[in-house]
mmJSON file of the N, C-alpha and C atoms, coordinates in Angstrom:
{"data_MODEL":{"atom_site":{
"group_PDB":["ATOM","ATOM","ATOM","ATOM","ATOM","ATOM","ATOM","ATOM","ATOM","ATOM","ATOM","ATOM","ATOM","ATOM","ATOM","ATOM","ATOM","ATOM","ATOM","ATOM","ATOM","ATOM","ATOM","ATOM","ATOM","ATOM","ATOM","ATOM","ATOM","ATOM","ATOM","ATOM","ATOM","ATOM","ATOM","ATOM","ATOM","ATOM","ATOM","ATOM","ATOM","ATOM","ATOM","ATOM","ATOM","ATOM","ATOM","ATOM","ATOM","ATOM","ATOM","ATOM","ATOM","ATOM","ATOM","ATOM","ATOM","ATOM","ATOM","ATOM","ATOM","ATOM","ATOM","ATOM","ATOM","ATOM","ATOM","ATOM","ATOM","ATOM","ATOM","ATOM","ATOM","ATOM","ATOM","ATOM","ATOM","ATOM","ATOM","ATOM","ATOM","ATOM","ATOM","ATOM","ATOM","ATOM","ATOM","ATOM","ATOM","ATOM","ATOM","ATOM","ATOM","ATOM","ATOM","ATOM","ATOM","ATOM","ATOM","ATOM","ATOM","ATOM","ATOM","ATOM","ATOM","ATOM","ATOM","ATOM","ATOM","ATOM","ATOM","ATOM","ATOM","ATOM","ATOM","ATOM","ATOM","ATOM","ATOM","ATOM","ATOM","ATOM","ATOM","ATOM","ATOM","ATOM","ATOM","ATOM","ATOM","ATOM","ATOM","ATOM","ATOM","ATOM","ATOM","ATOM","ATOM","ATOM","ATOM","ATOM","ATOM","ATOM","ATOM","ATOM","ATOM","ATOM","ATOM","ATOM","ATOM","ATOM","ATOM","ATOM","ATOM","ATOM","ATOM","ATOM","ATOM","ATOM","ATOM","ATOM","ATOM","ATOM","ATOM","ATOM","ATOM","ATOM","ATOM","ATOM","ATOM","ATOM","ATOM","ATOM","ATOM","ATOM","ATOM","ATOM","ATOM","ATOM","ATOM","ATOM","ATOM","ATOM","ATOM","ATOM","ATOM","ATOM","ATOM","ATOM","ATOM","ATOM","ATOM","ATOM","ATOM","ATOM","ATOM","ATOM","ATOM","ATOM","ATOM","ATOM","ATOM","ATOM","ATOM","ATOM","ATOM","ATOM","ATOM","ATOM","ATOM","ATOM","ATOM","ATOM","ATOM","ATOM","ATOM","ATOM","ATOM","ATOM","ATOM","ATOM","ATOM","ATOM","ATOM","ATOM","ATOM","ATOM","ATOM","ATOM"],
"id":[1,2,3,4,5,6,7,8,9,10,11,12,13,14,15,16,17,18,19,20,21,22,23,24,25,26,27,28,29,30,31,32,33,34,35,36,37,38,39,40,41,42,43,44,45,46,47,48,49,50,51,52,53,54,55,56,57,58,59,60,61,62,63,64,65,66,67,68,69,70,71,72,73,74,75,76,77,78,79,80,81,82,83,84,85,86,87,88,89,90,91,92,93,94,95,96,97,98,99,100,101,102,103,104,105,106,107,108,109,110,111,112,113,114,115,116,117,118,119,120,121,122,123,124,125,126,127,128,129,130,131,132,133,134,135,136,137,138,139,140,141,142,143,144,145,146,147,148,149,150,151,152,153,154,155,156,157,158,159,160,161,162,163,164,165,166,167,168,169,170,171,172,173,174,175,176,177,178,179,180,181,182,183,184,185,186,187,188,189,190,191,192,193,194,195,196,197,198,199,200,201,202,203,204,205,206,207,208,209,210,211,212,213,214,215,216,217,218,219,220,221,222,223,224,225,226,227,228],
"type_symbol":["N","C","C","N","C","C","N","C","C","N","C","C","N","C","C","N","C","C","N","C","C","N","C","C","N","C","C","N","C","C","N","C","C","N","C","C","N","C","C","N","C","C","N","C","C","N","C","C","N","C","C","N","C","C","N","C","C","N","C","C","N","C","C","N","C","C","N","C","C","N","C","C","N","C","C","N","C","C","N","C","C","N","C","C","N","C","C","N","C","C","N","C","C","N","C","C","N","C","C","N","C","C","N","C","C","N","C","C","N","C","C","N","C","C","N","C","C","N","C","C","N","C","C","N","C","C","N","C","C","N","C","C","N","C","C","N","C","C","N","C","C","N","C","C","N","C","C","N","C","C","N","C","C","N","C","C","N","C","C","N","C","C","N","C","C","N","C","C","N","C","C","N","C","C","N","C","C","N","C","C","N","C","C","N","C","C","N","C","C","N","C","C","N","C","C","N","C","C","N","C","C","N","C","C","N","C","C","N","C","C","N","C","C","N","C","C","N","C","C","N","C","C","N","C","C","N","C","C"],
"label_atom_id":["N","CA","C","N","CA","C","N","CA","C","N","CA","C","N","CA","C","N","CA","C","N","CA","C","N","CA","C","N","CA","C","N","CA","C","N","CA","C","N","CA","C","N","CA","C","N","CA","C","N","CA","C","N","CA","C","N","CA","C","N","CA","C","N","CA","C","N","CA","C","N","CA","C","N","CA","C","N","CA","C","N","CA","C","N","CA","C","N","CA","C","N","CA","C","N","CA","C","N","CA","C","N","CA","C","N","CA","C","N","CA","C","N","CA","C","N","CA","C","N","CA","C","N","CA","C","N","CA","C","N","CA","C","N","CA","C","N","CA","C","N","CA","C","N","CA","C","N","CA","C","N","CA","C","N","CA","C","N","CA","C","N","CA","C","N","CA","C","N","CA","C","N","CA","C","N","CA","C","N","CA","C","N","CA","C","N","CA","C","N","CA","C","N","CA","C","N","CA","C","N","CA","C","N","CA","C","N","CA","C","N","CA","C","N","CA","C","N","CA","C","N","CA","C","N","CA","C","N","CA","C","N","CA","C","N","CA","C","N","CA","C","N","CA","C","N","CA","C","N","CA","C","N","CA","C","N","CA","C","N","CA","C","N","CA","C"],
"label_alt_id":[null,null,null,null,null,null,null,null,null,null,null,null,null,null,null,null,null,null,null,null,null,null,null,null,null,null,null,null,null,null,null,null,null,null,null,null,null,null,null,null,null,null,null,null,null,null,null,null,null,null,null,null,null,null,null,null,null,null,null,null,null,null,null,null,null,null,null,null,null,null,null,null,null,null,null,null,null,null,null,null,null,null,null,null,null,null,null,null,null,null,null,null,null,null,null,null,null,null,null,null,null,null,null,null,null,null,null,null,null,null,null,null,null,null,null,null,null,null,null,null,null,null,null,null,null,null,null,null,null,null,null,null,null,null,null,null,null,null,null,null,null,null,null,null,null,null,null,null,null,null,null,null,null,null,null,null,null,null,null,null,null,null,null,null,null,null,null,null,null,null,null,null,null,null,null,null,null,null,null,null,null,null,null,null,null,null,null,null,null,null,null,null,null,null,null,null,null,null,null,null,null,null,null,null,null,null,null,null,null,null,null,null,null,null,null,null,null,null,null,null,null,null,null,null,null,null,null,null],
"label_comp_id":["GLY","GLY","GLY","ASP","ASP","ASP","PRO","PRO","PRO","LYS","LYS","LYS","ARG","ARG","ARG","THR","THR","THR","VAL","VAL","VAL","LEU","LEU","LEU","THR","THR","THR","ALA","ALA","ALA","VAL","VAL","VAL","LYS","LYS","LYS","GLY","GLY","GLY","GLY","GLY","GLY","ARG","ARG","ARG","ASP","ASP","ASP","ALA","ALA","ALA","ASP","ASP","ASP","SER","SER","SER","ILE","ILE","ILE","ALA","ALA","ALA","THR","THR","THR","ASN","ASN","ASN","ALA","ALA","ALA","ALA","ALA","ALA","SER","SER","SER","TRP","TRP","TRP","LEU","LEU","LEU","GLY","GLY","GLY","ALA","ALA","ALA","LEU","LEU","LEU","ALA","ALA","ALA","GLY","GLY","GLY","GLU","GLU","GLU","SER","SER","SER","VAL","VAL","VAL","TRP","TRP","TRP","PRO","PRO","PRO","ARG","ARG","ARG","GLU","GLU","GLU","TRP","TRP","TRP","LEU","LEU","LEU","GLU","GLU","GLU","GLY","GLY","GLY","VAL","VAL","VAL","GLN","GLN","GLN","GLU","GLU","GLU","ALA","ALA","ALA","ASN","ASN","ASN","ARG","ARG","ARG","PRO","PRO","PRO","ARG","ARG","ARG","LEU","LEU","LEU","ASN","ASN","ASN","LEU","LEU","LEU","ARG","ARG","ARG","ALA","ALA","ALA","MET","MET","MET","ALA","ALA","ALA","LEU","LEU","LEU","ASP","ASP","ASP","LEU","LEU","LEU","ILE","ILE","ILE","GLU","GLU","GLU","LYS","LYS","LYS","GLY","GLY","GLY","ILE","ILE","ILE","GLU","GLU","GLU","ASN","ASN","ASN","GLU","GLU","GLU","THR","THR","THR","ILE","ILE","ILE","ASP","ASP","ASP","PHE","PHE","PHE","GLY","GLY","GLY","PHE","PHE","PHE"],
"label_asym_id":["A","A","A","A","A","A","A","A","A","A","A","A","A","A","A","A","A","A","A","A","A","A","A","A","A","A","A","A","A","A","A","A","A","A","A","A","A","A","A","A","A","A","A","A","A","A","A","A","A","A","A","A","A","A","A","A","A","A","A","A","A","A","A","A","A","A","A","A","A","A","A","A","A","A","A","A","A","A","A","A","A","A","A","A","A","A","A","A","A","A","A","A","A","A","A","A","A","A","A","A","A","A","A","A","A","A","A","A","A","A","A","A","A","A","A","A","A","A","A","A","A","A","A","A","A","A","A","A","A","A","A","A","A","A","A","A","A","A","A","A","A","A","A","A","A","A","A","A","A","A","A","A","A","A","A","A","A","A","A","A","A","A","A","A","A","A","A","A","A","A","A","A","A","A","A","A","A","A","A","A","A","A","A","A","A","A","A","A","A","A","A","A","A","A","A","A","A","A","A","A","A","A","A","A","A","A","A","A","A","A","A","A","A","A","A","A","A","A","A","A","A","A","A","A","A","A","A","A"],
"label_entity_id":["1","1","1","1","1","1","1","1","1","1","1","1","1","1","1","1","1","1","1","1","1","1","1","1","1","1","1","1","1","1","1","1","1","1","1","1","1","1","1","1","1","1","1","1","1","1","1","1","1","1","1","1","1","1","1","1","1","1","1","1","1","1","1","1","1","1","1","1","1","1","1","1","1","1","1","1","1","1","1","1","1","1","1","1","1","1","1","1","1","1","1","1","1","1","1","1","1","1","1","1","1","1","1","1","1","1","1","1","1","1","1","1","1","1","1","1","1","1","1","1","1","1","1","1","1","1","1","1","1","1","1","1","1","1","1","1","1","1","1","1","1","1","1","1","1","1","1","1","1","1","1","1","1","1","1","1","1","1","1","1","1","1","1","1","1","1","1","1","1","1","1","1","1","1","1","1","1","1","1","1","1","1","1","1","1","1","1","1","1","1","1","1","1","1","1","1","1","1","1","1","1","1","1","1","1","1","1","1","1","1","1","1","1","1","1","1","1","1","1","1","1","1","1","1","1","1","1","1"],
"label_seq_id":[1,1,1,2,2,2,3,3,3,4,4,4,5,5,5,6,6,6,7,7,7,8,8,8,9,9,9,10,10,10,11,11,11,12,12,12,13,13,13,14,14,14,15,15,15,16,16,16,17,17,17,18,18,18,19,19,19,20,20,20,21,21,21,22,22,22,23,23,23,24,24,24,25,25,25,26,26,26,27,27,27,28,28,28,29,29,29,30,30,30,31,31,31,32,32,32,33,33,33,34,34,34,35,35,35,36,36,36,37,37,37,38,38,38,39,39,39,40,40,40,41,41,41,42,42,42,43,43,43,44,44,44,45,45,45,46,46,46,47,47,47,48,48,48,49,49,49,50,50,50,51,51,51,52,52,52,53,53,53,54,54,54,55,55,55,56,56,56,57,57,57,58,58,58,59,59,59,60,60,60,61,61,61,62,62,62,63,63,63,64,64,64,65,65,65,66,66,66,67,67,67,68,68,68,69,69,69,70,70,70,71,71,71,72,72,72,73,73,73,74,74,74,75,75,75,76,76,76],
"pdbx_PDB_ins_code":[null,null,null,null,null,null,null,null,null,null,null,null,null,null,null,null,null,null,null,null,null,null,null,null,null,null,null,null,null,null,null,null,null,null,null,null,null,null,null,null,null,null,null,null,null,null,null,null,null,null,null,null,null,null,null,null,null,null,null,null,null,null,null,null,null,null,null,null,null,null,null,null,null,null,null,null,null,null,null,null,null,null,null,null,null,null,null,null,null,null,null,null,null,null,null,null,null,null,null,null,null,null,null,null,null,null,null,null,null,null,null,null,null,null,null,null,null,null,null,null,null,null,null,null,null,null,null,null,null,null,null,null,null,null,null,null,null,null,null,null,null,null,null,null,null,null,null,null,null,null,null,null,null,null,null,null,null,null,null,null,null,null,null,null,null,null,null,null,null,null,null,null,null,null,null,null,null,null,null,null,null,null,null,null,null,null,null,null,null,null,null,null,null,null,null,null,null,null,null,null,null,null,null,null,null,null,null,null,null,null,null,null,null,null,null,null,null,null,null,null,null,null,null,null,null,null,null,null],
"Cartn_x":[-20.155,-20.75,-19.922,-18.924,-18.098,-16.628,-16.017,-14.631,-13.643,-13.795,-12.878,-12.972,-14.192,-14.386,-13.832,-14.008,-13.496,-11.985,-11.281,-9.822,-9.371,-10.008,-9.629,-9.88,-10.943,-11.221,-10.159,-9.772,-8.738,-7.403,-7.05,-5.783,-5.722,-6.844,-6.887,-7.072,-7.115,-7.422,-6.323,-5.097,-4.005,-3.465,-2.48,-1.818,-1.323,-1.906,-1.455,-2.268,-2.525,-3.439,-2.998,-1.691,-1.247,-1.589,-1.398,-1.72,-3.226,-3.986,-5.448,-5.98,-5.493,-5.936,-5.532,-4.325,-3.86,-4.718,-5.02,-5.876,-7.268,-7.843,-9.186,-9.192,-8.214,-8.145,-7.937,-7.106,-6.855,-8.129,-8.844,-10.085,-11.142,-11.296,-12.293,-11.963,-10.703,-10.288,-10.476,-10.159,-10.322,-11.788,-12.65,-14.072,-14.803,-14.41,-15.175,-14.409,-13.102,-12.317,-11.809,-10.904,-10.265,-11.202,-12.348,-13.276,-13.829,-13.673,-14.168,-13.252,-12.044,-11.068,-11.009,-10.776,-10.598,-9.403,-9.527,-8.471,-7.127,-7.138,-5.867,-5.185,-5.967,-5.375,-4.693,-5.391,-4.828,-3.532,-3.553,-2.362,-1.218,-1.521,-0.499,0.169,-0.625,-0.073,0.756,0.231,0.955,2.297,2.306,3.543,4.543,4.064,4.959,5.633,4.985,5.535,6.19,5.98,6.467,7.967,8.821,10.247,10.553,9.756,10.006,9.106,7.842,6.904,5.69,5.023,3.805,2.629,1.957,0.891,-0.265,-0.658,-1.774,-1.419,-0.207,0.233,0.292,0.754,0.821,-0.577,-1.525,-2.9,-3.514,-3.313,-3.853,-3.22,-1.924,-1.243,-1.808,-2.06,-2.633,-4.033,-4.832,-6.169,-6.08,-5.192,-5.014,-4.581,-3.652,-3.189,-4.302,-5.111,-6.234,-7.27,-7.507,-8.442,-7.867,-6.578,-5.921,-5.972,-5.678,-5.639,-6.952,-7.986,-9.343,-9.43,-8.607,-8.677,-9.381,-9.928,-10.636,-12.073,-12.999,-14.411,-15.059,-15.504,-16.132,-17.611,-18.133,-19.518,-20.547,-20.114,-21.07,-20.666],
"Cartn_y":[2.554,2.005,0.898,0.371,-0.716,-0.326,0.21,0.681,-0.387,-1.612,-2.691,-2.945,-3.023,-3.261,-2.092,-0.875,0.301,0.216,-0.101,-0.175,-1.346,-2.494,-3.641,-3.374,-2.683,-2.317,-1.358,-0.386,0.57,-0.127,-1.059,-1.784,-2.545,-3.088,-3.905,-3.072,-1.761,-0.894,-0.703,-1.068,-0.883,0.536,0.773,2.063,2.594,3.629,4.249,3.726,2.438,1.839,2.022,1.979,2.111,3.48,4.525,5.88,6.078,5.541,5.667,4.928,3.723,2.949,3.635,4.176,4.881,6.1,6.867,8.049,7.66,6.655,6.214,5.744,4.93,4.415,5.543,6.515,7.64,8.441,8.738,9.51,8.72,7.461,6.649,6.515,6.313,6.228,7.541,8.649,9.963,10.279,9.917,10.217,9.289,8.009,7.034,6.434,6.649,6.069,4.683,4.202,2.921,1.725,1.92,0.795,0.267,1.022,0.546,-0.511,-0.669,-1.575,-2.895,-3.97,-5.264,-5.198,-5.82,-5.786,-6.241,-7.285,-7.783,-6.761,-5.915,-4.847,-3.831,-3.423,-2.437,-2.953,-4.185,-4.769,-4.9,-5.283,-5.424,-4.109,-3.061,-1.74,-1.222,-1.394,-0.943,-1.667,-2.986,-3.762,-3.389,-3.154,-2.796,-1.456,-0.563,0.777,0.95,0.016,0.166,0.442,-0.18,0.13,1.625,2.318,3.746,4.652,4.273,5.132,4.35,4.889,4.282,5.098,4.58,5.327,5.681,4.76,5.02,6.143,6.11,7.157,8.508,8.497,9.734,10.302,9.446,9.896,10.478,9.798,10.304,11.633,11.791,13.053,14.182,13.902,14.923,15.333,14.364,14.674,15.543,15.167,15.939,17.371,17.534,18.887,19.697,19.049,19.732,20.194,19.387,19.775,20.944,20.859,21.91,23.262,23.275,24.556,24.877,24.087,24.311,24.338,23.501,23.401,22.118,21.39,20.159,20.299,19.808,19.904,18.55,17.908,16.612,16.714,17.902,18.095,17.855,17.816,17.667,18.535],
"Cartn_z":[-23.997,-22.822,-22.182,-22.896,-22.371,-22.524,-21.457,-21.541,-22.011,-21.514,-21.901,-23.406,-23.912,-25.351,-26.176,-25.673,-26.374,-26.55,-25.476,-25.548,-26.417,-26.268,-27.098,-28.58,-28.896,-30.291,-30.809,-29.981,-30.38,-30.613,-29.753,-29.885,-31.204,-31.624,-32.837,-34.103,-33.964,-35.089,-36.106,-35.764,-36.71,-36.698,-37.52,-37.67,-36.325,-35.79,-34.541,-33.357,-33.351,-32.389,-30.943,-30.68,-29.289,-28.722,-29.506,-29.039,-28.884,-29.816,-29.755,-28.525,-28.287,-27.126,-25.823,-25.771,-24.577,-24.298,-25.334,-25.167,-24.693,-25.32,-24.932,-23.481,-23.111,-21.74,-20.739,-21.077,-20.175,-19.923,-20.987,-20.828,-20.059,-20.399,-19.703,-18.22,-17.905,-16.508,-15.773,-16.443,-15.815,-15.563,-16.484,-16.349,-15.38,-15.38,-14.602,-13.421,-13.367,-12.279,-12.624,-11.792,-12.093,-11.968,-11.369,-11.195,-12.524,-13.621,-14.922,-15.535,-14.985,-15.57,-14.827,-15.559,-14.898,-13.937,-12.791,-11.769,-12.333,-13.185,-13.723,-14.629,-15.3,-16.103,-15.195,-14.142,-13.218,-12.602,-12.155,-11.526,-12.525,-13.757,-14.786,-15.125,-15.278,-15.586,-14.409,-13.201,-12.011,-11.895,-12.088,-11.98,-13.067,-14.279,-15.383,-15.148,-14.411,-14.186,-12.819,-11.911,-10.533,-10.43,-11.253,-11.086,-11.242,-12.039,-12.281,-11.469,-11.317,-10.603,-10.137,-9.142,-8.612,-9.15,-10.164,-10.838,-9.907,-9.038,-8.131,-7.156,-6.613,-5.689,-6.404,-7.652,-8.422,-8.667,-9.008,-9.249,-7.978,-6.851,-5.586,-5.2,-5.467,-5.189,-6.055,-7.336,-8.217,-7.762,-7.336,-6.836,-5.591,-4.669,-3.435,-3.72,-4.636,-4.992,-5.65,-6.485,-7.122,-6.113,-5.093,-4.038,-3.242,-2.902,-2.127,-2.839,-4.128,-4.84,-5.564,-5.277,-5.79,-7.314,-7.967,-9.429,-9.877,-8.915,-9.224,-8.731,-9.533,-9.174,-9.43,-8.373,-8.509,-8.858,-8.957,-9.359,-8.278,-7.026,-5.939,-4.781],
"occupancy":[1.0,1.0,1.0,1.0,1.0,1.0,1.0,1.0,1.0,1.0,1.0,1.0,1.0,1.0,1.0,1.0,1.0,1.0,1.0,1.0,1.0,1.0,1.0,1.0,1.0,1.0,1.0,1.0,1.0,1.0,1.0,1.0,1.0,1.0,1.0,1.0,1.0,1.0,1.0,1.0,1.0,1.0,1.0,1.0,1.0,1.0,1.0,1.0,1.0,1.0,1.0,1.0,1.0,1.0,1.0,1.0,1.0,1.0,1.0,1.0,1.0,1.0,1.0,1.0,1.0,1.0,1.0,1.0,1.0,1.0,1.0,1.0,1.0,1.0,1.0,1.0,1.0,1.0,1.0,1.0,1.0,1.0,1.0,1.0,1.0,1.0,1.0,1.0,1.0,1.0,1.0,1.0,1.0,1.0,1.0,1.0,1.0,1.0,1.0,1.0,1.0,1.0,1.0,1.0,1.0,1.0,1.0,1.0,1.0,1.0,1.0,1.0,1.0,1.0,1.0,1.0,1.0,1.0,1.0,1.0,1.0,1.0,1.0,1.0,1.0,1.0,1.0,1.0,1.0,1.0,1.0,1.0,1.0,1.0,1.0,1.0,1.0,1.0,1.0,1.0,1.0,1.0,1.0,1.0,1.0,1.0,1.0,1.0,1.0,1.0,1.0,1.0,1.0,1.0,1.0,1.0,1.0,1.0,1.0,1.0,1.0,1.0,1.0,1.0,1.0,1.0,1.0,1.0,1.0,1.0,1.0,1.0,1.0,1.0,1.0,1.0,1.0,1.0,1.0,1.0,1.0,1.0,1.0,1.0,1.0,1.0,1.0,1.0,1.0,1.0,1.0,1.0,1.0,1.0,1.0,1.0,1.0,1.0,1.0,1.0,1.0,1.0,1.0,1.0,1.0,1.0,1.0,1.0,1.0,1.0,1.0,1.0,1.0,1.0,1.0,1.0,1.0,1.0,1.0,1.0,1.0,1.0,1.0,1.0,1.0,1.0,1.0,1.0],
"B_iso_or_equiv":[0.0,0.0,0.0,0.0,0.0,0.0,0.0,0.0,0.0,0.0,0.0,0.0,0.0,0.0,0.0,0.0,0.0,0.0,0.0,0.0,0.0,0.0,0.0,0.0,0.0,0.0,0.0,0.0,0.0,0.0,0.0,0.0,0.0,0.0,0.0,0.0,0.0,0.0,0.0,0.0,0.0,0.0,0.0,0.0,0.0,0.0,0.0,0.0,0.0,0.0,0.0,0.0,0.0,0.0,0.0,0.0,0.0,0.0,0.0,0.0,0.0,0.0,0.0,0.0,0.0,0.0,0.0,0.0,0.0,0.0,0.0,0.0,0.0,0.0,0.0,0.0,0.0,0.0,0.0,0.0,0.0,0.0,0.0,0.0,0.0,0.0,0.0,0.0,0.0,0.0,0.0,0.0,0.0,0.0,0.0,0.0,0.0,0.0,0.0,0.0,0.0,0.0,0.0,0.0,0.0,0.0,0.0,0.0,0.0,0.0,0.0,0.0,0.0,0.0,0.0,0.0,0.0,0.0,0.0,0.0,0.0,0.0,0.0,0.0,0.0,0.0,0.0,0.0,0.0,0.0,0.0,0.0,0.0,0.0,0.0,0.0,0.0,0.0,0.0,0.0,0.0,0.0,0.0,0.0,0.0,0.0,0.0,0.0,0.0,0.0,0.0,0.0,0.0,0.0,0.0,0.0,0.0,0.0,0.0,0.0,0.0,0.0,0.0,0.0,0.0,0.0,0.0,0.0,0.0,0.0,0.0,0.0,0.0,0.0,0.0,0.0,0.0,0.0,0.0,0.0,0.0,0.0,0.0,0.0,0.0,0.0,0.0,0.0,0.0,0.0,0.0,0.0,0.0,0.0,0.0,0.0,0.0,0.0,0.0,0.0,0.0,0.0,0.0,0.0,0.0,0.0,0.0,0.0,0.0,0.0,0.0,0.0,0.0,0.0,0.0,0.0,0.0,0.0,0.0,0.0,0.0,0.0,0.0,0.0,0.0,0.0,0.0,0.0],
"pdbx_formal_charge":[null,null,null,null,null,null,null,null,null,null,null,null,null,null,null,null,null,null,null,null,null,null,null,null,null,null,null,null,null,null,null,null,null,null,null,null,null,null,null,null,null,null,null,null,null,null,null,null,null,null,null,null,null,null,null,null,null,null,null,null,null,null,null,null,null,null,null,null,null,null,null,null,null,null,null,null,null,null,null,null,null,null,null,null,null,null,null,null,null,null,null,null,null,null,null,null,null,null,null,null,null,null,null,null,null,null,null,null,null,null,null,null,null,null,null,null,null,null,null,null,null,null,null,null,null,null,null,null,null,null,null,null,null,null,null,null,null,null,null,null,null,null,null,null,null,null,null,null,null,null,null,null,null,null,null,null,null,null,null,null,null,null,null,null,null,null,null,null,null,null,null,null,null,null,null,null,null,null,null,null,null,null,null,null,null,null,null,null,null,null,null,null,null,null,null,null,null,null,null,null,null,null,null,null,null,null,null,null,null,null,null,null,null,null,null,null,null,null,null,null,null,null,null,null,null,null,null,null],
"auth_seq_id":[1,1,1,2,2,2,3,3,3,4,4,4,5,5,5,6,6,6,7,7,7,8,8,8,9,9,9,10,10,10,11,11,11,12,12,12,13,13,13,14,14,14,15,15,15,16,16,16,17,17,17,18,18,18,19,19,19,20,20,20,21,21,21,22,22,22,23,23,23,24,24,24,25,25,25,26,26,26,27,27,27,28,28,28,29,29,29,30,30,30,31,31,31,32,32,32,33,33,33,34,34,34,35,35,35,36,36,36,37,37,37,38,38,38,39,39,39,40,40,40,41,41,41,42,42,42,43,43,43,44,44,44,45,45,45,46,46,46,47,47,47,48,48,48,49,49,49,50,50,50,51,51,51,52,52,52,53,53,53,54,54,54,55,55,55,56,56,56,57,57,57,58,58,58,59,59,59,60,60,60,61,61,61,62,62,62,63,63,63,64,64,64,65,65,65,66,66,66,67,67,67,68,68,68,69,69,69,70,70,70,71,71,71,72,72,72,73,73,73,74,74,74,75,75,75,76,76,76],
"auth_comp_id":["GLY","GLY","GLY","ASP","ASP","ASP","PRO","PRO","PRO","LYS","LYS","LYS","ARG","ARG","ARG","THR","THR","THR","VAL","VAL","VAL","LEU","LEU","LEU","THR","THR","THR","ALA","ALA","ALA","VAL","VAL","VAL","LYS","LYS","LYS","GLY","GLY","GLY","GLY","GLY","GLY","ARG","ARG","ARG","ASP","ASP","ASP","ALA","ALA","ALA","ASP","ASP","ASP","SER","SER","SER","ILE","ILE","ILE","ALA","ALA","ALA","THR","THR","THR","ASN","ASN","ASN","ALA","ALA","ALA","ALA","ALA","ALA","SER","SER","SER","TRP","TRP","TRP","LEU","LEU","LEU","GLY","GLY","GLY","ALA","ALA","ALA","LEU","LEU","LEU","ALA","ALA","ALA","GLY","GLY","GLY","GLU","GLU","GLU","SER","SER","SER","VAL","VAL","VAL","TRP","TRP","TRP","PRO","PRO","PRO","ARG","ARG","ARG","GLU","GLU","GLU","TRP","TRP","TRP","LEU","LEU","LEU","GLU","GLU","GLU","GLY","GLY","GLY","VAL","VAL","VAL","GLN","GLN","GLN","GLU","GLU","GLU","ALA","ALA","ALA","ASN","ASN","ASN","ARG","ARG","ARG","PRO","PRO","PRO","ARG","ARG","ARG","LEU","LEU","LEU","ASN","ASN","ASN","LEU","LEU","LEU","ARG","ARG","ARG","ALA","ALA","ALA","MET","MET","MET","ALA","ALA","ALA","LEU","LEU","LEU","ASP","ASP","ASP","LEU","LEU","LEU","ILE","ILE","ILE","GLU","GLU","GLU","LYS","LYS","LYS","GLY","GLY","GLY","ILE","ILE","ILE","GLU","GLU","GLU","ASN","ASN","ASN","GLU","GLU","GLU","THR","THR","THR","ILE","ILE","ILE","ASP","ASP","ASP","PHE","PHE","PHE","GLY","GLY","GLY","PHE","PHE","PHE"],
"auth_asym_id":["A","A","A","A","A","A","A","A","A","A","A","A","A","A","A","A","A","A","A","A","A","A","A","A","A","A","A","A","A","A","A","A","A","A","A","A","A","A","A","A","A","A","A","A","A","A","A","A","A","A","A","A","A","A","A","A","A","A","A","A","A","A","A","A","A","A","A","A","A","A","A","A","A","A","A","A","A","A","A","A","A","A","A","A","A","A","A","A","A","A","A","A","A","A","A","A","A","A","A","A","A","A","A","A","A","A","A","A","A","A","A","A","A","A","A","A","A","A","A","A","A","A","A","A","A","A","A","A","A","A","A","A","A","A","A","A","A","A","A","A","A","A","A","A","A","A","A","A","A","A","A","A","A","A","A","A","A","A","A","A","A","A","A","A","A","A","A","A","A","A","A","A","A","A","A","A","A","A","A","A","A","A","A","A","A","A","A","A","A","A","A","A","A","A","A","A","A","A","A","A","A","A","A","A","A","A","A","A","A","A","A","A","A","A","A","A","A","A","A","A","A","A","A","A","A","A","A","A"],
"auth_atom_id":["N","CA","C","N","CA","C","N","CA","C","N","CA","C","N","CA","C","N","CA","C","N","CA","C","N","CA","C","N","CA","C","N","CA","C","N","CA","C","N","CA","C","N","CA","C","N","CA","C","N","CA","C","N","CA","C","N","CA","C","N","CA","C","N","CA","C","N","CA","C","N","CA","C","N","CA","C","N","CA","C","N","CA","C","N","CA","C","N","CA","C","N","CA","C","N","CA","C","N","CA","C","N","CA","C","N","CA","C","N","CA","C","N","CA","C","N","CA","C","N","CA","C","N","CA","C","N","CA","C","N","CA","C","N","CA","C","N","CA","C","N","CA","C","N","CA","C","N","CA","C","N","CA","C","N","CA","C","N","CA","C","N","CA","C","N","CA","C","N","CA","C","N","CA","C","N","CA","C","N","CA","C","N","CA","C","N","CA","C","N","CA","C","N","CA","C","N","CA","C","N","CA","C","N","CA","C","N","CA","C","N","CA","C","N","CA","C","N","CA","C","N","CA","C","N","CA","C","N","CA","C","N","CA","C","N","CA","C","N","CA","C","N","CA","C","N","CA","C","N","CA","C","N","CA","C","N","CA","C","N","CA","C","N","CA","C"],
"pdbx_PDB_model_num":[1,1,1,1,1,1,1,1,1,1,1,1,1,1,1,1,1,1,1,1,1,1,1,1,1,1,1,1,1,1,1,1,1,1,1,1,1,1,1,1,1,1,1,1,1,1,1,1,1,1,1,1,1,1,1,1,1,1,1,1,1,1,1,1,1,1,1,1,1,1,1,1,1,1,1,1,1,1,1,1,1,1,1,1,1,1,1,1,1,1,1,1,1,1,1,1,1,1,1,1,1,1,1,1,1,1,1,1,1,1,1,1,1,1,1,1,1,1,1,1,1,1,1,1,1,1,1,1,1,1,1,1,1,1,1,1,1,1,1,1,1,1,1,1,1,1,1,1,1,1,1,1,1,1,1,1,1,1,1,1,1,1,1,1,1,1,1,1,1,1,1,1,1,1,1,1,1,1,1,1,1,1,1,1,1,1,1,1,1,1,1,1,1,1,1,1,1,1,1,1,1,1,1,1,1,1,1,1,1,1,1,1,1,1,1,1,1,1,1,1,1,1,1,1,1,1,1,1]
}}}
C-alpha cells in the first residue's frame, strides 16, 4: 500500500537488494504511474540518466507506440 516504503524496505534487504528494489519500483511505477513517487526521487533518477537518455520521453514514446499499434489497454 506504500510504494516508497516498499522500495526502501527492498533496498535495505541485503544480498541482491538493488535488483529487488529496481523490480519493485518498476512494477509499482508501471501499475500506478509516476505520481506514486516522491518528486525528488523522480528528479534524481531523471538527472542521473539524462546524459545517456531521457527516461520520461522514452516512457511517453512507448505509451504512444502501444496506443498506435493497439497493444496497450488502459482498461477504460
